[in-house]
C-alpha positions in Angstrom: -45.8 -7.4 50.3 -44.8 -10.0 53.0 -46.5 -12.8 51.2 -45.0 -11.8 47.9 -41.5 -11.8 49.4 -42.1 -15.2 50.9 -43.3 -16.5 47.5 -40.2 -14.9 45.9 -37.9 -16.7 48.3 -39.6 -20.1 48.2 -40.4 -20.4 44.5 -37.6 -18.4 42.9 -34.6 -18.1 45.1 -34.6 -21.5 46.9 -34.4 -23.3 43.5 -31.2 -21.5 42.7 -29.6 -22.4 46.0 -30.3 -26.1 45.2 -28.8 -25.8 41.7 -25.5 -23.9 42.0 -24.1 -25.3 38.8 -27.0 -24.1 36.8 -26.7 -20.7 38.5 -23.0 -20.5 37.7 -23.7 -21.3 34.1 -26.4 -18.7 33.8 -24.2 -16.0 35.3 -21.3 -17.1 33.1 -23.5 -16.9 30.0 -24.7 -13.4 30.9 -21.1 -12.3 31.7 -19.6 -13.5 28.4 -22.5 -12.1 26.3 -22.4 -8.7 28.0 -18.6 -8.6 27.9 -18.7 -8.9 24.2 -21.1 -6.0 24.0 -18.8 -3.9 26.2 -15.6 -4.8 24.4 -17.0 -3.9 20.9 -18.3 -0.6 22.2 -14.9 0.3 23.7 -13.1 -0.7 20.5 -15.4 1.5 18.4 -14.9 4.5 20.7 -11.1 4.0 20.8 -10.6 3.8 17.1 -11.8 7.3 16.4 -10.5 8.9 19.6 -7.0 9.9 18.3 -8.5 11.8 15.4 -11.0 13.6 17.6 -8.3 14.9 20.0 -7.6 18.4 18.6 -10.8 19.5 16.8 -13.3 17.9 19.2 -11.7 19.4 22.2 -11.3 22.8 20.5 -14.9 22.7 19.4 -16.0 21.8 22.9 -14.6 25.2 24.0 -17.3 26.8 21.9 -14.9 29.3 20.5 -13.4 28.2 17.2 -14.8 27.9 13.7 -13.2 25.4 11.4 -12.3 26.2 7.7 -11.4 23.0 5.8 -10.3 22.9 2.1 -12.3 20.8 -0.4 -8.9 19.3 -1.5 -7.2 17.7 1.5 -4.3 19.8 2.9 -4.6 22.4 0.1 -5.8 25.5 1.9 -3.9 28.4 0.4 -2.0 30.8 2.7 -3.4 33.9 1.0 -7.0 32.6 1.3 -6.4 32.1 5.1 -5.0 35.7 5.3 -8.2 36.9 3.8 -10.2 35.4 6.6 -8.8 37.9 9.1 -10.6 40.7 7.1 -14.0 39.1 7.4 -16.3 41.0 9.6 -16.5 39.6 13.2 -13.2 37.6 13.0 -10.9 38.2 16.0 -8.0 35.8 15.0 -7.0 33.0 12.8 -4.9 29.9 13.3 -3.4 27.6 10.6 -2.5 24.0 11.1 -0.5 21.7 8.8 -0.6 18.0 9.3 2.8 16.7 8.1 3.1 12.9 7.9 6.8 12.1 8.0 8.0 9.3 5.7 11.7 10.1 5.6 12.2 11.1 9.2 10.6 8.1 10.9 7.1 7.1 12.0 5.9 10.4 13.4 3.1 12.9 12.8 4.0 16.5 12.9 1.5 19.3 13.4 2.9 22.6 12.2 1.0 25.6 13.8 0.9 29.3 13.1 -1.7 31.2 15.1 -2.7 34.7 16.1 -2.2 35.3 19.9 -6.0 35.4 20.5 -6.5 31.9 19.1 -3.5 30.2 20.5 -4.9 29.7 24.1 -7.9 27.7 22.8 -5.6 25.4 20.8 -3.2 25.1 23.6 -5.9 23.9 25.9 -7.0 21.2 23.4 -5.4 17.8 23.6 -3.0 17.2 20.7 -2.6 13.5 21.4 0.8 12.0 20.6 1.6 14.3 17.7 4.4 16.8 18.0 3.5 20.5 17.5 6.1 22.8 16.0 6.0 26.5 15.2 6.4 27.3 11.5 9.8 28.6 10.6 9.5 28.4 6.8 5.9 28.2 5.5 7.2 27.2 2.1 8.0 23.7 3.6 4.4 22.9 4.3 2.4 20.5 2.1 4.0 21.7 -1.1 3.2 25.0 -2.7 1.6 26.4 -5.8 3.3 28.0 -8.8 3.6 31.3 -6.9 5.4 29.6 -4.0 2.3 30.1 -1.7 2.3 27.4 1.1 -0.7 25.2 1.7 -2.3 24.4 5.1 -4.4 21.5 6.2 -7.0 23.4 8.2 -7.7 26.8 9.7 -9.4 27.8 12.9 -11.2 31.1 13.2 -12.0 32.8 16.5 -15.1 35.1 16.3 -15.0 38.4 18.3 -16.7 38.1 21.7 -19.4 40.6 20.9 -20.4 39.1 17.6 -23.0 36.3 17.0 -21.1 33.1 16.0 -23.7 32.1 13.4 -23.2 35.5 11.6 -19.5 34.9 11.5 -20.0 31.4 10.0 -22.3 32.8 7.4 -19.9 35.6 6.5 -17.0 33.1 6.2 -19.1 30.8 4.0 -20.0 33.7 1.7 -16.3 34.8 1.5 -15.0 31.3 0.7 -17.6 30.1 -1.7 -16.8 26.7 -3.0 -13.1 26.8 -2.1 -13.5 25.6 1.5 -16.1 24.4 4.0 -17.0 26.2 7.2 -18.4 24.6 10.4 -17.7 23.2 13.8 -14.3 21.5 14.3 -14.5 17.9 13.2 -11.9 15.1 13.0 -10.0 14.3 9.9 -9.9 10.5 9.6 -7.7 8.9 6.9 -9.6 7.0 4.3 -8.0 3.7 5.4 -9.2 4.3 8.9 -12.7 5.2 7.6 -12.7 1.8 5.9 -11.7 0.1 9.2 -14.3 2.1 11.1 -17.1 1.1 8.7 -16.1 -2.5 8.8 -15.8 -2.3 12.6 -19.4 -1.1 12.9 -20.5 -4.4 11.3 -18.3 -6.3 13.8 -19.7 -4.4 16.7 -23.2 -5.2 15.6 -22.1 -8.9 15.3 -20.6 -8.7 18.8 -23.8 -7.3 20.2 -25.8 -10.0 18.3 -23.7 -12.9 19.5 -23.4 -11.6 23.0 -27.2 -11.2 23.3 -27.7 -14.7 21.9 -25.3 -16.3 24.4 -26.9 -14.5 27.3 -30.5 -15.1 26.3 -29.9 -18.7 25.2 -28.3 -19.7 28.5 -31.0 -18.2 30.6 -33.8 -19.6 28.5 -32.3 -23.1 29.0 -31.9 -22.6 32.8 -35.4 -21.2 33.3 -36.9 -23.8 30.9 -35.7 -26.5 33.3 -37.5 -25.0 36.2 -40.9 -24.4 34.5 -42.5 -27.3 36.4 -41.8 -25.5 39.6 -43.5 -22.3 38.3 -46.4 -24.4 36.9 -46.9 -26.0 40.3 -47.2 -22.6 42.0 -49.6 -21.5 39.3 -51.8 -24.6 39.8 -51.8 -24.0 43.5 -53.3 -20.5 43.1 -50.4 -18.0 42.5 -51.4 -15.7 39.7 -49.6 -16.0 36.4 -48.7 -12.4 36.6 -47.0 -12.9 39.9 -45.1 -15.9 38.8 -43.9 -14.1 35.7 -42.9 -11.1 37.8 -40.8 -13.3 40.0 -39.3 -15.0 37.0 -38.4 -11.6 35.6 -36.8 -10.6 38.9 -34.8 -13.9 38.8 -33.5 -13.1 35.4 -32.8 -9.4 36.2 -30.8 -10.4 39.3 -28.8 -12.9 37.5 -28.2 -10.5 34.6 -27.2 -7.8 37.1 -24.5 -10.0 38.6 -23.4 -11.1 35.2 -23.3 -7.5 34.0 -21.1 -6.5 36.9 -18.7 -9.3 36.3 -18.7 -8.4 32.6 -17.1 -5.0 33.3 -13.6 -6.4 34.1 -13.9 -9.1 31.4 -15.1 -6.5 28.8 -12.3 -4.2 29.8 -9.8 -7.0 29.3 -11.2 -8.0 25.9 -11.4 -4.4 24.8 -7.8 -3.8 25.8 -6.7 -6.8 23.7 -8.7 -5.8 20.7 -7.5 -2.1 20.9 -3.9 -3.2 21.3 -4.2 -5.5 18.2 -6.0 -2.9 16.1 -3.7 -0.1 17.1 -0.5 -2.0 16.6 -1.6 -3.4 13.3 -3.5 -0.7 11.5 -1.9 2.5 12.8 1.7 1.2 13.0 4.0 3.9 11.7 1.3 6.6 11.2 2.4 8.7 14.2 -1.0 8.1 15.8 -1.3 5.9 18.8 -4.4 4.0 19.7 -5.2 3.7 23.4 -8.2 2.1 25.2 -10.8 4.8 25.7 -13.1 3.8 28.5 -16.5 5.2 27.8 -18.3 5.4 31.2 -21.6 4.8 29.5 -20.4 1.4 28.2 -19.3 0.3 31.7 -22.4 1.7 33.5 -24.6 0.2 30.8 -23.2 -3.4 31.4 -25.2 -4.2 34.5 -28.3 -2.6 33.1 -27.8 -4.5 29.8 -27.3 -7.7 31.7 -30.4 -7.2 33.8 -32.5 -6.3 30.7 -31.3 -9.4 28.8 -31.9 -11.6 31.9 -35.4 -10.3 32.5 -36.3 -10.6 28.8 -34.9 -14.1 28.5 -36.6 -15.5 31.6 -40.0 -14.1 30.7 -39.5 -15.4 27.2 -38.8 -18.9 28.5 -41.7 -19.1 31.0 -44.4 -17.0 29.3 -45.8 -19.6 26.9 -45.5 -22.7 29.1 -47.4 -21.0 31.9 -50.4 -20.4 29.7 -51.3 -24.1 30.3 -49.5 -24.9 33.6 -51.2 -28.4 34.0 -49.3 -29.6 30.9 -46.0 -28.8 32.6 -46.4 -30.7 35.9 -44.9 -33.9 34.6 -41.6 -32.3 33.8 -42.4 -31.8 30.1 -40.4 -28.7 29.4 -40.5 -26.6 26.2 -42.0 -29.4 24.1 -41.6 -27.9 20.6 -41.2 -30.2 17.6 -39.0 -29.0 14.7 -42.0 -29.2 12.4 -43.7 -26.6 14.7 -40.9 -24.0 14.0 -42.2 -21.1 11.8 -42.3 -22.1 8.2 -41.3 -18.6 7.1 -37.8 -18.8 8.6 -36.1 -20.5 5.7 -37.5 -18.3 2.9 -36.9 -15.1 4.9 -33.3 -16.3 5.6 -32.8 -17.0 1.9 -34.2 -13.6 1.0 -31.9 -11.8 3.5 -28.9 -13.6 2.0 -29.9 -12.6 -1.5 -30.4 -9.0 -0.4 -27.0 -9.0 1.4 -25.3 -10.3 -1.8 -27.0 -7.7 -4.0 -26.0 -4.9 -1.6 -22.4 -6.0 -1.5 -22.3 -6.1 -5.3 -23.8 -2.7 -5.4 -21.3 -1.4 -2.9 -18.4 -2.8 -5.0 -19.8 -1.1 -8.2 -20.4 2.2 -6.5 -24.2 2.2 -6.9 -24.7 2.5 -3.2 -22.5 3.9 -0.4 -19.9 1.9 1.5 -22.0 2.2 4.7 -24.5 -0.1 3.1 -22.0 -2.9 3.5 -22.5 -2.8 7.3 -26.2 -3.4 6.8 -25.4 -6.1 4.2 -23.1 -8.1 6.5 -25.6 -8.0 9.4 -28.5 -9.0 7.2 -26.4 -11.7 5.6 -25.4 -13.1 9.0 -29.0 -13.0 10.1 -30.1 -14.8 6.9 -27.5 -17.5 7.4 -28.7 -17.9 11.0 -32.3 -18.1 10.0 -31.6 -20.8 7.4 -29.6 -22.6 10.1 -32.5 -22.4 12.5 -34.7 -24.1 9.9 -32.1 -26.8 8.8 -30.2 -27.7 12.0 -33.0 -29.5 14.0 -34.1 -31.4 10.9 -30.6 -32.5 10.1 -30.0 -33.5 13.8 -33.2 -35.6 13.9 -32.2 -37.3 10.6 -28.8 -38.2 12.1 -30.3 -39.6 15.3 -32.8 -41.6 13.2 -29.9 -43.1 11.3 -28.2 -44.0 14.6 -31.2 -45.4 16.2 -30.7 -48.9 14.6 -27.2 -49.2 15.9 -27.6 -47.9 19.5 -31.2 -47.0 20.3 -30.8 -45.8 23.9 -28.4 -42.8 23.4 -29.9 -42.0 20.0 -33.4 -41.7 21.5 -32.1 -39.5 24.3 -30.4 -37.2 21.9 -33.5 -37.1 19.7 -35.7 -36.2 22.7 -33.3 -33.4 23.6 -33.4 -32.1 20.0 -37.2 -32.1 20.1 -37.2 -30.4 23.5 -35.1 -27.4 22.5 -34.7 -27.3 18.7 -34.4 -23.5 18.6 -31.7 -23.4 21.2 -29.7 -26.1 19.4 -30.0 -24.2 16.1 -28.9 -20.9 17.7 -25.8 -22.5 19.3 -24.8 -24.2 16.0 -25.4 -21.1 14.0 -23.4 -18.9 16.4 -20.5 -21.3 16.3 -20.5 -21.5 12.5 -20.9 -17.8 11.9 -18.2 -16.7 14.3 -15.7 -19.3 12.9 -16.6 -18.4 9.4 -16.0 -14.7 9.9 -12.6 -15.3 11.5 -11.5 -17.7 8.8 -12.7 -15.4 6.0 -10.7 -12.4 7.2 -7.6 -14.6 7.9 -8.0 -16.1 4.4 -8.2 -12.8 2.7 -5.0 -11.7 4.4 -3.3 -14.6 2.5 -5.2 -14.2 -0.8 -5.0 -10.5 -1.4 -1.2 -10.4 -1.7 -1.4 -12.9 -4.5 -3.9 -10.6 -6.3 -1.5 -7.6 -5.9 1.6 -9.6 -7.0 -0.2 -10.9 -10.1 -1.3 -7.3 -10.9 2.3 -6.2 -10.4 3.7 -8.8 -12.8 0.9 -8.3 -15.4 1.5 -4.5 -15.6 5.3 -4.3 -15.1 6.6 -7.7 -16.0 8.6 -10.1 -13.8 11.5 -7.7 -13.6 9.4 -4.6 -12.7 10.1 -2.2 -10.0 7.9 0.1 -7.9 9.0 3.1 -5.8 6.4 4.2 -3.3 6.2 6.9 -0.7 4.8 4.7 2.0 4.4 1.0 2.9 1.3 -0.8 1.8 -1.7 0.0 4.0 0.0 2.9 5.7 -2.7 5.3 6.8 -0.7 8.3 5.7 -0.9 10.0 2.3 2.7 11.0 1.7 4.8 12.2 -1.1 8.0 10.9 -2.6 9.3 14.5 -2.9 10.2 16.8 0.0 7.4 19.3 0.8 7.5 22.3 -1.4 10.1 20.9 -3.9 9.7 21.1 -7.6 9.6 17.5 -8.9 10.6 16.7 -12.5 8.8 13.8 -14.1 11.1 10.8 -13.2 12.0 8.0 -15.6 9.2 5.4 -15.6 5.5 5.8 -15.1 4.9 8.2 -12.2 1.6 8.7 -10.5 0.5 11.7 -8.5 -2.4 11.8 -6.0 -4.7 14.3 -4.3 -7.6 13.6 -2.0 -11.1 14.9 -2.0 -12.1 14.0 1.5 -15.5 13.0 2.8 -16.9 11.3 5.9 -18.1 8.3 3.8 -17.1 8.6 0.1 -13.6 9.9 -0.3 -12.4 10.4 -3.9 -8.9 10.4 -5.3 -7.6 12.7 -8.1 -5.0 10.5 -9.9 -2.7 12.3 -12.2 -0.6 10.4 -14.7 1.5 11.2 -17.8 -0.8 11.5 -20.8 0.8 8.8 -22.9 -0.3 5.2 -23.7 2.4 3.4 -21.7 1.5 5.2 -18.5 -2.3 4.6 -19.1 -1.6 0.9 -19.7 0.3 0.6 -16.4 -2.0 2.5 -14.1 -5.4 1.8 -15.7 -7.4 -1.0 -17.4 -8.7 0.6 -20.5 -9.9 -0.9 -23.8 -7.9 1.7 -25.8 -4.9 3.2 -23.9 -4.0 5.4 -26.8 -7.3 7.1 -27.1 -7.5 7.5 -23.3 -4.1 9.1 -23.3 -5.1 11.5 -26.1 -8.3 12.5 -24.2 -6.3 13.2 -21.0 -3.9 15.3 -22.9 -6.9 17.3 -24.3 -8.0 18.2 -20.7 -10.7 15.5 -20.4 -10.8 13.0 -17.6 -11.3 9.2 -17.1 -13.4 7.9 -14.2 -13.4 4.5 -12.6 -16.8 2.8 -12.7 -17.3 3.4 -9.0 -16.7 7.2 -9.5 -19.0 7.2 -12.6 -21.8 5.5 -10.7 -21.5 7.8 -7.6 -21.4 10.9 -9.8 -24.2 9.6 -12.0 -22.4 10.4 -15.3 -21.1 8.5 -18.3 -18.8 8.9 -21.3 -19.4 12.3 -22.9 -21.0 13.9 -19.9 -19.6 17.0 -18.2 -19.1 16.8 -14.4 -18.0 19.3 -11.7 -15.1 18.2 -9.5 -14.1 20.2 -6.4 -10.8 22.1 -6.9 -8.6 24.4 -4.9 -9.9 27.6 -6.6 -13.5 26.4 -7.0 -15.2 23.6 -8.9 -13.7 22.5 -12.2 -16.0 21.4 -15.0 -14.5 18.5 -17.0 -15.7 16.2 -19.7 -15.6 12.4 -19.1 -13.7 10.7 -21.9 -13.7 7.1 -20.6 -14.8 4.8 -17.8 -11.8 2.7 -16.7 -10.7 0.4 -13.9 -7.7 0.4 -11.6 -4.8 -1.1 -13.5 -1.7 -1.5 -11.2 -3.5 -2.7 -8.1 -2.1 -1.1 -4.9 -3.3 -0.3 -1.5 -5.0 3.1 -2.1 -8.0 1.8 -0.1 -10.3 3.7 -2.4 -11.6 2.6 -5.8 -13.1 6.0 -6.6 -10.7 7.7 -9.0 -10.9 10.8 -11.2 -7.9 10.3 -13.6 -6.4 13.4 -15.2 -3.2 14.3 -17.1 -0.4 15.6 -15.0 0.2 19.2 -16.4 0.1 22.8 -15.3 -3.7 22.9 -15.2 -3.9 19.8 -12.9 -1.2 21.3 -10.6 -3.2 24.5 -10.4 -6.5 22.8 -9.7 -5.5 20.0 -7.2 -1.7 20.3 -6.6 -1.3 16.4 -6.5 1.7 14.9 -4.8 4.0 12.3 -6.4 3.2 9.1 -4.7 4.7 6.2 -6.7 6.8 5.5 -9.7 6.4 2.2 -11.6 9.1 0.9 -14.0 9.1 -2.2 -16.2 12.0 -4.6 -16.7 13.5 -2.5 -19.5 13.7 0.7 -17.5 16.1 1.6 -14.7 14.6 2.4 -11.3 13.5 6.0 -11.1 16.4 8.2 -10.1 14.2 11.1 -9.0 12.6 9.2 -6.2 13.5 10.7 -2.8 15.9 9.0 -0.4 14.1 6.9 2.2 11.3 5.9 -0.2 10.2 2.2 -0.4 11.4 0.2 -3.4 10.0 -3.1 -4.4 10.4 -5.8 -6.9 7.7 -8.4 -7.4 8.8 -10.6 -4.6 9.4 -7.7 -2.2 6.0 -6.2 -3.1 4.3 -9.4 -2.4 6.0 -9.6 1.0 5.2 -6.0 1.8 1.5 -6.4 0.8 1.2 -9.6 2.8 2.5 -7.7 5.8 0.4 -4.7 5.1 -2.9 -6.3 4.4 -2.2 -8.8 7.2 -1.9 -5.8 9.6 -5.3 -4.7 8.2 -7.2 -8.0 8.3 -5.7 -9.9 11.2 -7.3 -7.8 14.0 -10.7 -8.6 12.4 -9.8 -12.3 12.3 -8.8 -12.0 16.0 -12.2 -10.5 16.8 -13.9 -13.4 15.1 -11.8 -15.9 17.1 -12.9 -14.1 20.3 -16.5 -14.4 19.2 -15.9 -18.1 18.5 -14.4 -18.6 22.0 -17.5 -17.1 23.5 -19.7 -19.3 21.3 -17.8 -22.4 22.4 -18.5 -21.4 26.0 -22.1 -21.0 25.0 -22.1 -24.5 23.4 -20.7 -25.9 26.6 -23.4 -24.2 28.6 -26.0 -25.6 26.2 -24.8 -29.2 26.6 -24.3 -28.9 30.4 -27.8 -27.4 31.0 -29.3 -30.1 28.8 -27.8 -32.7 31.2 -29.1 -30.7 34.2 -32.5 -30.3 32.8 -32.8 -34.1 32.4 -31.9 -34.7 36.0 -35.2 -36.3 36.9 -35.4 -38.4 33.8 -31.8 -39.6 34.2 -32.5 -40.5 37.9 -35.5 -42.5 36.8 -33.4 -44.4 34.3 -30.8 -45.1 36.9 -33.5 -46.5 39.3 -34.8 -48.7 36.5 -31.3 -50.1 35.9 -29.7 -47.9 33.3 -26.0 -47.0 33.8 -24.2 -43.8 33.5 -22.5 -45.0 30.3 -25.7 -44.7 28.3 -26.1 -41.0 29.3 -22.5 -40.3 28.6 -22.8 -41.9 25.2 -25.7 -39.6 24.6 -23.6 -36.6 25.6 -20.9 -37.7 23.2 -23.3 -38.2 20.4 -24.9 -34.8 21.0 -21.5 -33.2 21.0 -20.6 -35.0 17.7 -23.8 -34.0 16.0 -23.4 -30.4 17.2 -19.8 -30.3 15.9 -20.8 -31.8 12.5 -23.7 -29.4 12.0 -21.5 -26.4 13.2 -18.8 -27.5 10.8 -21.3 -27.5 7.9 -22.6 -24.1 9.0 -18.9 -22.9 9.2 -18.2 -24.0 5.6 -21.3 -22.2 4.3 -20.5 -19.0 6.3 -16.8 -18.8 5.4 -17.8 -19.1 1.7 -20.5 -16.4 2.2 -18.3 -14.0 4.1 -15.4 -14.4 1.7 -17.8 -13.8 -1.3 -19.4 -10.7 0.3 -16.0 -9.2 1.1 -14.8 -9.9 -2.4 -17.9 -8.3 -4.0 -17.4 -5.0 -2.1 -13.6 -5.0 -2.3 -13.2 -2.5 -5.2 -14.9 0.2 -3.2 -13.0 -0.5 0.0 -9.5 -1.4 -1.3 -9.2 -0.1 -4.8 -8.8 -3.5 -6.4 -10.9 -6.6 -6.9 -10.3 -9.4 -4.5 -10.6 -12.8 -6.1 -13.4 -14.9 -4.3 -11.3 -17.9 -3.3 -10.8 -19.8 -0.1 -7.4 -20.1 1.6 -6.9 -23.8 2.4 -4.8 -23.0 5.4 -7.1 -20.5 7.0 -10.1 -22.8 6.3 -8.4 -25.8 7.9 -7.4 -23.7 10.9 -10.9 -22.5 11.4 -12.3 -26.1 11.2 -9.7 -27.4 13.7 -10.4 -24.6 16.2 -14.1 -25.2 15.9 -14.0 -29.0 16.4 -11.5 -28.7 19.2 -13.6 -26.1 20.9 -16.8 -28.3 20.8 -14.7 -31.2 22.1 -13.5 -29.1 25.1 -17.1 -27.8 25.6 -18.4 -31.4 25.9 -16.0 -32.4 28.7 -17.9 -30.6 31.5 -21.3 -32.0 30.5 -19.8 -35.5 30.1 -18.5 -35.3 33.7 -21.8 -34.0 35.0 -23.7 -37.1 33.9 -22.6 -38.9 37.1 -25.5 -39.5 39.5 -24.2 -40.8 42.8 -27.6 -40.7 44.4 -30.9 -40.7 42.5 -33.1 -39.9 45.5 -32.5 -36.1 45.6 -33.0 -35.8 41.9 -36.4 -37.6 42.1 -37.5 -35.5 45.0 -36.3 -32.2 43.4 -38.7 -29.6 42.0 
């Protein structure tokens, strides 16, 4: 043990004491990489937390059983009354979620509960929402023809002496297809489901980029010290011992970096949560706060240690197979031609698969969750193609420069040959992070144009739109006061009910069964025949709904309804006409009549009028009214609130990648310390090495810019392909010139700043220590 500790100190620790700059770079790389992992984990946990507050806490008490309607917020009062008569039930509580449109940005939870259930709900955290007792049940969520109020959810408390599973089975038998029974679960608005699914892809990207930064930095640092390990191996130290010491080096550095990543990750997480919360949930009555998951913080040091150990062993394992080859300072000699030949075709295949998956998501052939896999696979495909192309392109550029200034060109070419994989990874990370940020920022500018064009095409330049809520408001609200009878207003009204699901929510859209209304709200080949079919009790499906239900024109399909499934015939497959922010492209379109009201009780959500019709007089006071210009401004603000946090996340990833690029350039200079000292002794000046650093930075910037342009086109195209399933309308695959230019400028400026530190590090005041080192 004593000899092993002496070996560890002399071979592994003393080298770090002699190279504090390399040690700081290694710790910094681990810190930044691990902090990205921590921040994305905290953001993911924080986004769902407000919606988990009541049901998750109540369920944790192990007392309550949840009864949730198959049509959102349409649980009949008499049906809830009948639950009290089910064998084994001790008490029932009813809860109505009341999004307030007219009374300000609040969320009201109206509660009526038996005394036996109330303590459990009181102990549960209700977040920021206000809880009120119910004075008049008829004011809740509308009411049916008999004046019976609807509730959002019911909680049942089983008797203490009765088996809980038996009560669940009895409730399920009594309710049939009218409601679902199970453990309390959160109700997340569809717009937030969309954010959560997209965020999962970003979290995967953050982990991916963070791991790359951490591993790439340590591989470079350890690669520069391979001659020391090779010398120890030649002198008799076993390869296993050397690798064990190398792994301990990496684990120790990773542990330090992981500890430092905790405050950095908390800061990044707080910024992201604040941006997401203020942007996406603004006005919903739900506040987003940073949820600090202990596992994320405790896992930071262990994640850093694991990444450090893996990176160091990866860097030293192959060179130490032939230690004699490493004694001359030849480190990581890998020519670009030696890179695996399968990288490029595999990358191209991943890009093709991602594109196909995104198109399938947009058409409804696969679930929206497949988009997460598609984005990750697509990014990996782009990175793989970059790994193949970047070293070759870099060598081609240095060959072209060799005739003009051979000394710096050959130094850069030698560096590319020494670490082609690391260069490719750094360039790919820069390009992908910048491309993701610019794609989201660009879509925030392009989407309002799509919506404004749809507005003018359907309603004319003088059209008007009256809506219950602002664009991209996560609430589903009604233009009419709860419980009020609403006469069909002048214009083309649209009613909406929600069939919720964790992944594939569906909208019941009710419109007047007449050609003008069909022409405004739908894209159909023959609006007259579609209107006639709707009046006859048939339905129209959007293509996404048709694909997901597996039906076509003429088929009969069952759709969940308040009193049990409704069997309806499909008359037509249509598309969304008047593009809005429903965030769901899955529509079942029906005629608004007594049968529709009985089955789904849809709420009036918007009224569209053309230039020849006066604004709808029946719209409630406090509703939002838009002309074409106002709607464009409102949608720009709304979709901006939605996309800008994702763009901010991309910019943060880019900032981390810029730091990684600086580390790469700096560690390349440090790794050449002996060669640079030799050149100085032979008469070379520092200017040659500095020109080499500048050229390497320029080549890195040019290649990263090319990778950026490819990735911003790819990300924009993928998001456009899947947009109908996510947003309810087709985003046009076009680039925003301003966002693209901003991304390019930030990327180039970042590489310039990253090159300053390595440029300054090229000064060698005394060549002797460098020649005697290692």
